[in-house]
py3Dmol code that shows the C-alpha trace and the ligand (Angstrom):
import py3Dmol

protein = """\
ATOM      1  CA  UNK A   1     103.410  53.251 103.685  1.00  0.00           C
ATOM      2  CA  UNK A   2     104.804  56.661 102.713  1.00  0.00           C
ATOM      3  CA  UNK A   3     106.334  56.724  99.181  1.00  0.00           C
ATOM      4  CA  UNK A   4     108.670  59.519  98.049  1.00  0.00           C
ATOM      5  CA  UNK A   5     107.659  60.713  94.564  1.00  0.00           C
ATOM      6  CA  UNK A   6     108.563  63.682  92.319  1.00  0.00           C
ATOM      7  CA  UNK A   7     105.561  65.863  91.467  1.00  0.00           C
ATOM      8  CA  UNK A   8     105.889  66.803  87.832  1.00  0.00           C
ATOM      9  CA  UNK A   9     102.123  67.739  87.428  1.00  0.00           C
ATOM     10  CA  UNK A  10     101.422  70.748  89.629  1.00  0.00           C
ATOM     11  CA  UNK A  11     102.013  74.426  89.021  1.00  0.00           C
ATOM     12  CA  UNK A  12     103.884  75.191  92.241  1.00  0.00           C
ATOM     13  CA  UNK A  13     106.502  76.914  90.201  1.00  0.00           C
ATOM     14  CA  UNK A  14     108.359  78.895  92.868  1.00  0.00           C
ATOM     15  CA  UNK A  15     107.626  76.488  95.834  1.00  0.00           C
ATOM     16  CA  UNK A  16     105.246  78.848  97.710  1.00  0.00           C
ATOM     17  CA  UNK A  17     102.672  76.131  97.839  1.00  0.00           C
ATOM     18  CA  UNK A  18     104.660  74.280 100.559  1.00  0.00           C
ATOM     19  CA  UNK A  19     103.345  73.789 104.141  1.00  0.00           C
ATOM     20  CA  UNK A  20     106.307  75.440 105.976  1.00  0.00           C
ATOM     21  CA  UNK A  21     108.176  78.699 105.807  1.00  0.00           C
ATOM     22  CA  UNK A  22     107.513  82.444 106.246  1.00  0.00           C
ATOM     23  CA  UNK A  23     104.693  82.541 103.636  1.00  0.00           C
ATOM     24  CA  UNK A  24     102.749  79.852 105.534  1.00  0.00           C
ATOM     25  CA  UNK A  25     103.482  81.445 108.849  1.00  0.00           C
ATOM     26  CA  UNK A  26     101.994  84.737 107.652  1.00  0.00           C
ATOM     27  CA  UNK A  27      98.935  83.022 106.346  1.00  0.00           C
ATOM     28  CA  UNK A  28      98.465  81.154 109.609  1.00  0.00           C
ATOM     29  CA  UNK A  29      98.690  84.396 111.643  1.00  0.00           C
ATOM     30  CA  UNK A  30      95.981  85.992 109.502  1.00  0.00           C
ATOM     31  CA  UNK A  31      93.850  82.988 109.825  1.00  0.00           C
ATOM     32  CA  UNK A  32      93.938  83.378 113.590  1.00  0.00           C
ATOM     33  CA  UNK A  33      93.077  87.152 113.302  1.00  0.00           C
ATOM     34  CA  UNK A  34      90.408  87.185 110.578  1.00  0.00           C
ATOM     35  CA  UNK A  35      89.145  83.514 110.352  1.00  0.00           C
ATOM     36  CA  UNK A  36      89.011  81.560 107.037  1.00  0.00           C
ATOM     37  CA  UNK A  37      85.759  82.796 105.544  1.00  0.00           C
ATOM     38  CA  UNK A  38      84.410  86.242 104.704  1.00  0.00           C
ATOM     39  CA  UNK A  39      80.740  85.060 104.242  1.00  0.00           C
ATOM     40  CA  UNK A  40      79.746  88.114 102.105  1.00  0.00           C
ATOM     41  CA  UNK A  41      80.626  89.679  98.697  1.00  0.00           C
ATOM     42  CA  UNK A  42      82.984  92.681  98.137  1.00  0.00           C
ATOM     43  CA  UNK A  43      79.960  94.816  97.445  1.00  0.00           C
ATOM     44  CA  UNK A  44      78.096  93.921 100.664  1.00  0.00           C
ATOM     45  CA  UNK A  45      79.960  93.288 103.951  1.00  0.00           C
ATOM     46  CA  UNK A  46      82.907  91.463 102.589  1.00  0.00           C
ATOM     47  CA  UNK A  47      85.453  94.169 101.760  1.00  0.00           C
ATOM     48  CA  UNK A  48      88.334  93.805 104.110  1.00  0.00           C
ATOM     49  CA  UNK A  49      91.583  95.936 104.508  1.00  0.00           C
ATOM     50  CA  UNK A  50      93.416  92.743 103.411  1.00  0.00           C
ATOM     51  CA  UNK A  51      91.652  92.816 100.033  1.00  0.00           C
ATOM     52  CA  UNK A  52      92.562  96.436  99.503  1.00  0.00           C
ATOM     53  CA  UNK A  53      96.140  95.833 100.553  1.00  0.00           C
ATOM     54  CA  UNK A  54      96.383  92.952  98.141  1.00  0.00           C
ATOM     55  CA  UNK A  55      94.929  95.001  95.188  1.00  0.00           C
ATOM     56  CA  UNK A  56      97.305  97.848  95.816  1.00  0.00           C
ATOM     57  CA  UNK A  57     100.231  95.426  95.757  1.00  0.00           C
ATOM     58  CA  UNK A  58      99.065  93.622  92.655  1.00  0.00           C
ATOM     59  CA  UNK A  59      98.730  96.973  90.794  1.00  0.00           C
ATOM     60  CA  UNK A  60     102.267  98.044  91.913  1.00  0.00           C
ATOM     61  CA  UNK A  61     103.696  94.558  91.034  1.00  0.00           C
ATOM     62  CA  UNK A  62     102.155  94.725  87.509  1.00  0.00           C
ATOM     63  CA  UNK A  63     102.992  98.407  86.927  1.00  0.00           C
ATOM     64  CA  UNK A  64      99.330  99.338  86.197  1.00  0.00           C
ATOM     65  CA  UNK A  65      96.944 101.962  87.780  1.00  0.00           C
ATOM     66  CA  UNK A  66      94.593  99.660  89.507  1.00  0.00           C
ATOM     67  CA  UNK A  67      93.678  95.961  90.098  1.00  0.00           C
ATOM     68  CA  UNK A  68      90.898  93.795  91.398  1.00  0.00           C
ATOM     69  CA  UNK A  69      91.305  90.395  93.067  1.00  0.00           C
ATOM     70  CA  UNK A  70      88.771  87.432  92.826  1.00  0.00           C
ATOM     71  CA  UNK A  71      88.351  84.231  94.717  1.00  0.00           C
ATOM     72  CA  UNK A  72      88.821  82.011  91.689  1.00  0.00           C
ATOM     73  CA  UNK A  73      91.112  82.162  88.669  1.00  0.00           C
ATOM     74  CA  UNK A  74      88.641  80.353  86.385  1.00  0.00           C
ATOM     75  CA  UNK A  75      85.828  82.694  87.403  1.00  0.00           C
ATOM     76  CA  UNK A  76      88.081  85.694  86.824  1.00  0.00           C
ATOM     77  CA  UNK A  77      88.107  84.855  83.120  1.00  0.00           C
ATOM     78  CA  UNK A  78      84.610  83.373  82.713  1.00  0.00           C
ATOM     79  CA  UNK A  79      82.843  86.112  84.620  1.00  0.00           C
ATOM     80  CA  UNK A  80      84.842  89.204  83.514  1.00  0.00           C
ATOM     81  CA  UNK A  81      84.943  88.750  79.746  1.00  0.00           C
ATOM     82  CA  UNK A  82      81.124  88.972  79.611  1.00  0.00           C
ATOM     83  CA  UNK A  83      81.433  92.219  81.543  1.00  0.00           C
ATOM     84  CA  UNK A  84      83.758  93.623  78.878  1.00  0.00           C
ATOM     85  CA  UNK A  85      82.194  92.531  75.634  1.00  0.00           C
ATOM     86  CA  UNK A  86      78.816  91.479  74.319  1.00  0.00           C
ATOM     87  CA  UNK A  87      76.496  91.331  71.265  1.00  0.00           C
ATOM     88  CA  UNK A  88      77.941  93.348  68.323  1.00  0.00           C
ATOM     89  CA  UNK A  89      81.488  92.831  69.631  1.00  0.00           C
ATOM     90  CA  UNK A  90      84.194  90.454  68.182  1.00  0.00           C
ATOM     91  CA  UNK A  91      86.531  88.167  70.177  1.00  0.00           C
ATOM     92  CA  UNK A  92      89.617  86.902  68.371  1.00  0.00           C
ATOM     93  CA  UNK A  93      90.806  83.991  70.404  1.00  0.00           C
ATOM     94  CA  UNK A  94      93.983  81.816  70.196  1.00  0.00           C
ATOM     95  CA  UNK A  95      92.973  78.188  69.346  1.00  0.00           C
ATOM     96  CA  UNK A  96      94.855  76.913  72.435  1.00  0.00           C
ATOM     97  CA  UNK A  97      93.311  79.372  74.970  1.00  0.00           C
ATOM     98  CA  UNK A  98      92.261  77.850  78.349  1.00  0.00           C
ATOM     99  CA  UNK A  99      88.750  76.663  79.010  1.00  0.00           C
ATOM    100  CA  UNK A 100      88.005  79.530  81.245  1.00  0.00           C
ATOM    101  CA  UNK A 101      88.656  81.998  78.440  1.00  0.00           C
ATOM    102  CA  UNK A 102      86.563  79.930  76.083  1.00  0.00           C
ATOM    103  CA  UNK A 103      83.670  79.889  78.535  1.00  0.00           C
ATOM    104  CA  UNK A 104      83.994  83.607  79.157  1.00  0.00           C
ATOM    105  CA  UNK A 105      84.005  84.307  75.501  1.00  0.00           C
ATOM    106  CA  UNK A 106      80.879  82.060  74.963  1.00  0.00           C
ATOM    107  CA  UNK A 107      78.905  83.566  77.799  1.00  0.00           C
ATOM    108  CA  UNK A 108      79.579  87.066  76.653  1.00  0.00           C
ATOM    109  CA  UNK A 109      77.326  86.707  73.559  1.00  0.00           C
ATOM    110  CA  UNK A 110      80.043  88.280  71.374  1.00  0.00           C
ATOM    111  CA  UNK A 111      81.016  86.658  68.020  1.00  0.00           C
ATOM    112  CA  UNK A 112      84.034  84.471  68.388  1.00  0.00           C
ATOM    113  CA  UNK A 113      86.657  83.824  65.785  1.00  0.00           C
ATOM    114  CA  UNK A 114      89.660  81.562  66.366  1.00  0.00           C
ATOM    115  CA  UNK A 115      93.190  82.178  65.084  1.00  0.00           C
ATOM    116  CA  UNK A 116      95.952  79.592  64.722  1.00  0.00           C
ATOM    117  CA  UNK A 117      98.137  79.189  67.756  1.00  0.00           C
ATOM    118  CA  UNK A 118     100.482  82.151  68.214  1.00  0.00           C
ATOM    119  CA  UNK A 119     100.228  82.748  64.447  1.00  0.00           C
ATOM    120  CA  UNK A 120     100.321  86.422  63.604  1.00  0.00           C
ATOM    121  CA  UNK A 121      99.420  86.023  59.959  1.00  0.00           C
ATOM    122  CA  UNK A 122      96.246  84.215  60.997  1.00  0.00           C
ATOM    123  CA  UNK A 123      95.414  86.901  63.626  1.00  0.00           C
ATOM    124  CA  UNK A 124      96.134  89.755  61.156  1.00  0.00           C
ATOM    125  CA  UNK A 125      93.841  88.167  58.585  1.00  0.00           C
ATOM    126  CA  UNK A 126      91.003  88.040  61.087  1.00  0.00           C
ATOM    127  CA  UNK A 127      91.638  91.614  62.088  1.00  0.00           C
ATOM    128  CA  UNK A 128      91.726  92.856  58.555  1.00  0.00           C
ATOM    129  CA  UNK A 129      88.509  91.013  57.607  1.00  0.00           C
ATOM    130  CA  UNK A 130      86.821  92.398  60.720  1.00  0.00           C
ATOM    131  CA  UNK A 131      87.672  95.968  59.701  1.00  0.00           C
ATOM    132  CA  UNK A 132      86.803  95.474  55.958  1.00  0.00           C
ATOM    133  CA  UNK A 133      83.539  93.546  56.304  1.00  0.00           C
ATOM    134  CA  UNK A 134      82.281  94.655  59.814  1.00  0.00           C
ATOM    135  CA  UNK A 135      79.447  92.706  61.344  1.00  0.00           C
ATOM    136  CA  UNK A 136      77.670  89.925  59.297  1.00  0.00           C
ATOM    137  CA  UNK A 137      74.651  91.219  57.274  1.00  0.00           C
ATOM    138  CA  UNK A 138      74.520  94.804  58.447  1.00  0.00           C
ATOM    139  CA  UNK A 139      78.300  95.401  57.836  1.00  0.00           C
ATOM    140  CA  UNK A 140      78.294  97.910  60.659  1.00  0.00           C
ATOM    141  CA  UNK A 141      81.673  98.293  62.333  1.00  0.00           C
ATOM    142  CA  UNK A 142      82.184  96.001  65.329  1.00  0.00           C
ATOM    143  CA  UNK A 143      81.521  97.737  68.651  1.00  0.00           C
ATOM    144  CA  UNK A 144      84.765  96.348  70.111  1.00  0.00           C
ATOM    145  CA  UNK A 145      87.291  93.841  68.998  1.00  0.00           C
ATOM    146  CA  UNK A 146      88.945  92.026  71.766  1.00  0.00           C
ATOM    147  CA  UNK A 147      92.043  89.702  71.320  1.00  0.00           C
ATOM    148  CA  UNK A 148      92.417  86.967  73.829  1.00  0.00           C
ATOM    149  CA  UNK A 149      95.829  85.405  74.460  1.00  0.00           C
ATOM    150  CA  UNK A 150      97.855  83.759  77.257  1.00  0.00           C
ATOM    151  CA  UNK A 151     101.374  84.741  78.396  1.00  0.00           C
ATOM    152  CA  UNK A 152     102.653  81.207  78.594  1.00  0.00           C
ATOM    153  CA  UNK A 153     100.116  78.949  77.043  1.00  0.00           C
ATOM    154  CA  UNK A 154      99.016  76.338  79.575  1.00  0.00           C
ATOM    155  CA  UNK A 155      98.863  73.457  77.158  1.00  0.00           C
ATOM    156  CA  UNK A 156     102.029  73.930  75.054  1.00  0.00           C
ATOM    157  CA  UNK A 157     104.265  76.025  77.296  1.00  0.00           C
ATOM    158  CA  UNK A 158     104.723  78.306  74.348  1.00  0.00           C
ATOM    159  CA  UNK A 159     105.334  82.055  75.015  1.00  0.00           C
ATOM    160  CA  UNK A 160     102.931  84.567  73.353  1.00  0.00           C
ATOM    161  CA  UNK A 161     104.445  86.645  70.566  1.00  0.00           C
ATOM    162  CA  UNK A 162     103.562  89.740  72.640  1.00  0.00           C
ATOM    163  CA  UNK A 163     105.373  92.451  70.817  1.00  0.00           C
ATOM    164  CA  UNK A 164     103.678  91.468  67.491  1.00  0.00           C
ATOM    165  CA  UNK A 165     100.271  91.058  69.136  1.00  0.00           C
ATOM    166  CA  UNK A 166     100.607  94.492  70.592  1.00  0.00           C
ATOM    167  CA  UNK A 167     101.601  95.987  67.294  1.00  0.00           C
ATOM    168  CA  UNK A 168      98.545  94.439  65.565  1.00  0.00           C
ATOM    169  CA  UNK A 169      96.110  95.489  68.239  1.00  0.00           C
ATOM    170  CA  UNK A 170      97.349  99.110  67.876  1.00  0.00           C
ATOM    171  CA  UNK A 171      97.305  98.905  64.013  1.00  0.00           C
ATOM    172  CA  UNK A 172      93.655  97.674  64.039  1.00  0.00           C
ATOM    173  CA  UNK A 173      92.516  99.692  67.034  1.00  0.00           C
ATOM    174  CA  UNK A 174      91.413  96.678  69.018  1.00  0.00           C
ATOM    175  CA  UNK A 175      91.836  95.647  72.673  1.00  0.00           C
ATOM    176  CA  UNK A 176      94.155  93.051  74.242  1.00  0.00           C
ATOM    177  CA  UNK A 177      93.255  90.655  77.069  1.00  0.00           C
ATOM    178  CA  UNK A 178      96.325  88.750  78.368  1.00  0.00           C
ATOM    179  CA  UNK A 179      95.999  85.781  80.723  1.00  0.00           C
ATOM    180  CA  UNK A 180      99.086  85.477  82.742  1.00  0.00           C
ATOM    181  CA  UNK A 181      98.162  82.547  84.778  1.00  0.00           C
ATOM    182  CA  UNK A 182     101.341  80.629  84.018  1.00  0.00           C
ATOM    183  CA  UNK A 183     103.673  83.525  83.313  1.00  0.00           C
ATOM    184  CA  UNK A 184     103.105  85.886  86.218  1.00  0.00           C
ATOM    185  CA  UNK A 185     105.832  85.427  88.859  1.00  0.00           C
ATOM    186  CA  UNK A 186     107.522  82.955  86.635  1.00  0.00           C
ATOM    187  CA  UNK A 187     108.629  84.867  83.490  1.00  0.00           C
ATOM    188  CA  UNK A 188     110.837  87.940  82.955  1.00  0.00           C
ATOM    189  CA  UNK A 189     113.890  89.171  84.820  1.00  0.00           C
ATOM    190  CA  UNK A 190     111.775  90.421  87.700  1.00  0.00           C
ATOM    191  CA  UNK A 191     109.013  87.937  87.467  1.00  0.00           C
ATOM    192  CA  UNK A 192     106.421  90.461  86.103  1.00  0.00           C
ATOM    193  CA  UNK A 193     105.369  88.016  83.310  1.00  0.00           C
ATOM    194  CA  UNK A 194     105.331  88.320  79.471  1.00  0.00           C
ATOM    195  CA  UNK A 195     105.495  92.212  79.443  1.00  0.00           C
ATOM    196  CA  UNK A 196     108.732  91.932  81.660  1.00  0.00           C
ATOM    197  CA  UNK A 197     110.178  89.195  79.454  1.00  0.00           C
ATOM    198  CA  UNK A 198     109.945  91.264  76.341  1.00  0.00           C
ATOM    199  CA  UNK A 199     110.670  94.560  78.041  1.00  0.00           C
ATOM    200  CA  UNK A 200     107.364  96.168  77.046  1.00  0.00           C
ATOM    201  CA  UNK A 201     105.177  98.742  78.593  1.00  0.00           C
ATOM    202  CA  UNK A 202     102.303  97.206  80.730  1.00  0.00           C
ATOM    203  CA  UNK A 203     100.040 100.012  79.614  1.00  0.00           C
ATOM    204  CA  UNK A 204     100.031  98.450  76.089  1.00  0.00           C
ATOM    205  CA  UNK A 205      97.977  95.472  77.442  1.00  0.00           C
ATOM    206  CA  UNK A 206      94.470  96.732  78.059  1.00  0.00           C
ATOM    207  CA  UNK A 207      93.347  93.895  80.394  1.00  0.00           C
ATOM    208  CA  UNK A 208      96.077  92.124  82.515  1.00  0.00           C
ATOM    209  CA  UNK A 209      94.696  88.927  83.931  1.00  0.00           C
ATOM    210  CA  UNK A 210      96.381  86.370  86.025  1.00  0.00           C
ATOM    211  CA  UNK A 211      95.944  83.783  88.722  1.00  0.00           C
ATOM    212  CA  UNK A 212      97.415  83.361  92.181  1.00  0.00           C
ATOM    213  CA  UNK A 213      97.323  79.586  91.832  1.00  0.00           C
ATOM    214  CA  UNK A 214     100.632  78.913  90.218  1.00  0.00           C
ATOM    215  CA  UNK A 215     103.615  81.003  91.120  1.00  0.00           C
ATOM    216  CA  UNK A 216     102.097  82.314  94.352  1.00  0.00           C
ATOM    217  CA  UNK A 217     100.945  78.828  95.536  1.00  0.00           C
ATOM    218  CA  UNK A 218      97.650  80.218  96.630  1.00  0.00           C
ATOM    219  CA  UNK A 219      94.087  80.625  95.163  1.00  0.00           C
ATOM    220  CA  UNK A 220      92.185  83.258  93.137  1.00  0.00           C
ATOM    221  CA  UNK A 221      92.776  85.557  90.234  1.00  0.00           C
ATOM    222  CA  UNK A 222      93.156  89.242  89.380  1.00  0.00           C
ATOM    223  CA  UNK A 223      92.560  91.720  86.679  1.00  0.00           C
ATOM    224  CA  UNK A 224      94.831  94.821  86.277  1.00  0.00           C
ATOM    225  CA  UNK A 225      94.620  97.818  84.093  1.00  0.00           C
ATOM    226  CA  UNK A 226      93.505 101.455  83.999  1.00  0.00           C
ATOM    227  CA  UNK A 227      91.586 102.671  87.033  1.00  0.00           C
ATOM    228  CA  UNK A 228      88.579 103.315  84.827  1.00  0.00           C
ATOM    229  CA  UNK A 229      88.472  99.638  83.719  1.00  0.00           C
ATOM    230  CA  UNK A 230      88.793  98.310  87.261  1.00  0.00           C
ATOM    231  CA  UNK A 231      86.202 100.658  88.649  1.00  0.00           C
ATOM    232  CA  UNK A 232      83.883  99.481  85.955  1.00  0.00           C
ATOM    233  CA  UNK A 233      84.518  95.756  86.723  1.00  0.00           C
ATOM    234  CA  UNK A 234      83.953  96.346  90.467  1.00  0.00           C
ATOM    235  CA  UNK A 235      80.388  97.361  89.644  1.00  0.00           C
ATOM    236  CA  UNK A 236      79.560  95.123  86.600  1.00  0.00           C
ATOM    237  CA  UNK A 237      81.516  91.855  87.079  1.00  0.00           C
ATOM    238  CA  UNK A 238      79.341  88.965  88.344  1.00  0.00           C
ATOM    239  CA  UNK A 239      82.306  87.619  90.264  1.00  0.00           C
ATOM    240  CA  UNK A 240      82.626  90.956  92.123  1.00  0.00           C
ATOM    241  CA  UNK A 241      78.940  91.379  92.839  1.00  0.00           C
ATOM    242  CA  UNK A 242      77.645  87.790  93.441  1.00  0.00           C
ATOM    243  CA  UNK A 243      80.690  85.833  94.678  1.00  0.00           C
ATOM    244  CA  UNK A 244      82.031  85.649  98.191  1.00  0.00           C
ATOM    245  CA  UNK A 245      85.298  87.620  98.858  1.00  0.00           C
ATOM    246  CA  UNK A 246      88.649  85.892  98.830  1.00  0.00           C
ATOM    247  CA  UNK A 247      89.511  84.118 102.068  1.00  0.00           C
ATOM    248  CA  UNK A 248      91.917  86.322 104.315  1.00  0.00           C
ATOM    249  CA  UNK A 249      94.701  83.722 104.957  1.00  0.00           C
ATOM    250  CA  UNK A 250      94.674  82.974 101.158  1.00  0.00           C
ATOM    251  CA  UNK A 251      95.005  86.675 100.516  1.00  0.00           C
ATOM    252  CA  UNK A 252      97.855  86.882 103.002  1.00  0.00           C
ATOM    253  CA  UNK A 253      99.679  83.959 101.291  1.00  0.00           C
ATOM    254  CA  UNK A 254      99.575  85.936  98.094  1.00  0.00           C
ATOM    255  CA  UNK A 255     100.725  89.229  99.638  1.00  0.00           C
ATOM    256  CA  UNK A 256     103.686  87.573 101.379  1.00  0.00           C
ATOM    257  CA  UNK A 257     104.795  85.477  98.383  1.00  0.00           C
ATOM    258  CA  UNK A 258     104.402  88.485  96.021  1.00  0.00           C
ATOM    259  CA  UNK A 259     106.504  90.583  98.458  1.00  0.00           C
ATOM    260  CA  UNK A 260     109.198  87.853  98.416  1.00  0.00           C
ATOM    261  CA  UNK A 261     109.221  87.898  94.579  1.00  0.00           C
ATOM    262  CA  UNK A 262     109.501  91.711  94.766  1.00  0.00           C
ATOM    263  CA  UNK A 263     112.401  91.546  97.300  1.00  0.00           C
ATOM    264  CA  UNK A 264     110.305  93.450  99.866  1.00  0.00           C
ATOM    265  CA  UNK A 265     109.982  90.710 102.500  1.00  0.00           C
ATOM    266  CA  UNK A 266     113.312  91.514 104.144  1.00  0.00           C
ATOM    267  CA  UNK A 267     114.869  88.232 102.865  1.00  0.00           C
ATOM    268  CA  UNK A 268     116.686  87.240  99.720  1.00  0.00           C
ATOM    269  CA  UNK A 269     114.409  84.260  98.963  1.00  0.00           C
ATOM    270  CA  UNK A 270     112.855  85.967  95.937  1.00  0.00           C
ATOM    271  CA  UNK A 271     116.046  87.415  94.759  1.00  0.00           C
ATOM    272  CA  UNK A 272     117.631  83.967  94.528  1.00  0.00           C
ATOM    273  CA  UNK A 273     114.580  82.732  92.518  1.00  0.00           C
ATOM    274  CA  UNK A 274     114.811  85.580  90.099  1.00  0.00           C
ATOM    275  CA  UNK A 275     118.477  85.100  89.593  1.00  0.00           C
ATOM    276  CA  UNK A 276     117.774  81.349  88.770  1.00  0.00           C
ATOM    277  CA  UNK A 277     115.009  82.478  86.320  1.00  0.00           C
ATOM    278  CA  UNK A 278     117.263  85.095  84.776  1.00  0.00           C
ATOM    279  CA  UNK A 279     119.736  82.339  84.033  1.00  0.00           C
ATOM    280  CA  UNK A 280     117.000  80.240  82.427  1.00  0.00           C
ATOM    281  CA  UNK A 281     115.865  83.183  80.333  1.00  0.00           C
ATOM    282  CA  UNK A 282     119.504  83.656  79.123  1.00  0.00           C
ATOM    283  CA  UNK A 283     119.838  80.068  78.295  1.00  0.00           C
ATOM    284  CA  UNK A 284     116.498  79.916  76.493  1.00  0.00           C
ATOM    285  CA  UNK A 285     117.567  82.853  74.308  1.00  0.00           C
ATOM    286  CA  UNK A 286     120.925  81.241  73.329  1.00  0.00           C
TER     287      UNK A 286
END
"""
ligand_1 = """\
16
PMP
N 93.875 80.651 82.923
C 94.759 79.661 82.553
C 95.651 79.934 81.355
C 94.915 78.511 83.324
O 95.766 77.603 82.977
C 94.059 78.251 84.452
C 94.120 77.092 85.261
N 95.159 76.348 85.163
C 93.160 79.300 84.746
C 92.927 80.413 83.959
C 92.125 79.148 85.847
O 92.792 79.426 87.049
P 92.516 78.686 88.503
O 92.946 77.359 88.437
O 93.267 79.597 89.349
O 91.034 78.790 88.772
"""
view = py3Dmol.view(width=600, height=400)
view.addModel(protein, "pdb")
view.setStyle({"model": 0}, {"cartoon": {"style": "trace"}})
view.addModel(ligand_1, "xyz")
view.setStyle({"model": 1}, {"stick": {}})
view.zoomTo()
view.show()
C-alpha cells in the first residue's frame, strides 16, 4: 500500500533531490556518456573535465579564486582540517559544530578549545587567552589559530554571527573556516550563503566549506578560497589523494542545479526560488 506522507526530515531544501525535471535529465545524460564510477583518484587517472567544470563553477558561485570538490561532505571536513592545522596550532570550535568538524579537529592533532554557541564574548575570551598565554608550558605563540563555525548550524538552525566572527578573526590575526552545508544555496538574496546574507566579502572567510547534499540535492562537498590554499589541498588532503573522484552524473546534478540557482540555465526556476527566499529573509528581519 502506498501512503502519502510529508517529509519533514530531509535537507532537500530547494527540491533538486527529486527524480524528475531538467536537473535529473542532465544527470541521466552524463551517466550514459561517462558511466557512474571513476574508479581512480583525482591525482591518478580520475581527473575528468566534468570535475574541472564543477570546480570553476563553484569558485564563481562563491566569488572566490579557486575551489576543489570532494566525493563526500563529511570527509571534506574530517580530511581537510588535518591538512590545514596540526600540532602547535589551536582550533576554536563552536560547541554545536557538526560531527565531521569535530572529527577533523581531533584528527588534526591541534589543541581544541570550545566556545559557547554563537557567543562572541566566549570566542573573544579564548582568542585573547590564546594570544596572551600562547601554547601551554612553553608559552610560544600558537603556529596558527583556526576558528570553526557553521553558516546555519545543523542542530539549532541558528545563523552564525558572521560579521562579528570576521571582526574578531581580523583583530586577533587568526583564520576562519566556515561550513556552509546548510546555508549554501539556501541563504542570502542570491543563495550564496552566510556571506551573501550579511552582504560581506567572501575573501574575509579563509576557508569556505560546503556540501552538495542539501540545496543541490546531490552528494559531495567543496572547499573554496585563495588559489594558493586550494593548490595546497589538492596535494596534501587525504580526500584528494586517496579517495575516488566524485561520480560524473552526481557532478552534473550539482552543475545543473547550481546553474539554476544562478539563473544561468535558461529558465526562471532558480529565480523564483530566490524571490521566495528573499521574501523569507525580509520576513525574518521584521
Ligand atoms: N557539515 C554539516 C554542518 C552537516 O550538517 C553535514 C551533514 N548533514 C556535513 C557537514 C556532512 O555532509 P554530508 O552529509 O554531505 O557528508
